[in-house]
Steps between C-alpha positions, in 0.01 A plus 500: 500500500343267740469111475155507353580701193582356166815578301497841334574433143482645158468296181604578153407234250699483162349361181468129520726290283452144376623367838244712688770715664410720797681787673406694803661679798433453861580779733522437873443801739734382772855512372650284782239224451541512123878440552422206725256363246750515210763336728868562531637573139158449390519120565127453548426662168757273333320195643174632351674537166641139524174340603264690281713578199442870527718812525480705823724816532498708813548863521465670831162379643369395167542186295417465133373151395490376154418163359217253412157639613435202727831500663512881562164484667644219715790718587267780593306294755810351651651842556167633634484210754857532609475880531190453732701260703781743553237765580378280782854481654587151369827456316534361152751234405580328178278192620215743536550626154507146366171422691338821369592403140372148544169617631461760232562249234267242666219762521512539123509121448166471694326791324270457210427854430778723341677813585237694706488229771883466491539858629360394833725514795698198610377349828682234700412335817719598795611390838617767737683468843660775702842397349412423140237533227486216240317527164410210278766434229297250289138445432524174706641680786221746483243218501687342801495810697135561440425136584687552837268792580176324436560124585564336830694223335727557201734257317781665312665247285777530236868524429768653724558879464132597430459675835226265659676460831625857522155637434336253751733642767447849400124456512530333851702793620244732364212341681699485822576875481139577427388305798284253279688212667685450822800294382681340210581130490763387267545129414693303242571128469859393536668390180461145645119427474507332856653833648769316687637805675641336807864464379527888456656680787318761716133561611209454265508844352869440420427161352242655266648829413712382209185361336319838555768744400315615172194590728728692750661695219158610373404593861791719542429677180151594622558558876789661677753250634463587858126465482528163329711369786269644766201354322662155489579514870148607576346235285334744263711343227525133553731239332331179511622164345230350288505175698433695814174664366287189582217553755520882472226744390640821373272801538566858425803419321662487154649166450753450220605158368792527272654239282169308527584267217719305752196422739356155495120460449443455877710792582302728265174385626614559864624845419203612308265398779692730755317802365317681785262798531625815327790290364669536167704234326750539207656190352796535259693252300625372177348164386791445270763483776364227723780363730284219647614139459395334176147373524381737777223738383561879554240643731506813295419329174219293664350803667485696180291223349287416801411867579428609145183711504469524884351841594738728687817351361701680226761342287754722306723331263833669415696426178851540380402834343435621852860457629602840642854410599796532261367457149728192474289318750191508281713352211627223732155411606378488143797270400419263787130499416585415146724218600237341731228550239724293253553229774123480572418456136784244458365303808133517361608365162683217656188383688 
């Protein structure tokens, strides 16, 4: 069975109950891929059961799914997508199952027509490099990845753990491999807004490395380590402190500015005007985690207001529901957001 074929399945509906129960059996032609799909000790099916409140029982290369009509159709689409992923030679991990479930649920949330439309196959934006293929795990990630494809400048803003930086680096690696651009430029303001790096030991790269470690980690996920090192040595991948970007014009490059909430207004304006011919800019940050001195306006916050509606610029806003790290991270973000909301309301009432 090749990668373009759909899941071979047979359906057997039982009489509907008051809860609109549904039952069907999916049979997969490739036993080995079916085993990978179900997971070790059927752990992927157990995840489906927990998240969608269904029952999923595997037997050989088949799985019987029982539950609410809406939930069972979501499970069908998630398994369909994951099986196609396995057919294309890409592995399936628990995080991929989580992502498929999120996307299947979100697809139903956006539909206005009932069951007939819900049987459509699940589609997600993907980023592919020689080392890894990444599929969107939330609707916002899907929108972000599509924005990266179509826009020359993209702002990805939102809380930690939503994948905005990781996907930016993955997209840059993809464009470099395709030959769309000649190089990747990574920059990030130091924790101190003035970027006082002189006290750190070593050359400029060694001074900036600690601040850019998350970008390095993503690069090594997308590109083999030896190629990353060679690319850095050859200047194909450049590590540039934000303060050192002044006066440059960056053409045929993907330029990523991470932790942009810690730029000043002047730094942000300077950075945005570095864009050259066939250049792409990706700006990521979390406006709720500004480390600038009190009274200093965040360049990211200002840019989002000033550039609203400008053609060629896409802004994708992530929320706590888009957190794809450990589930606890999402709950932590929600707790802090609730705390700050209460503080803001209190301060407004005082004034």
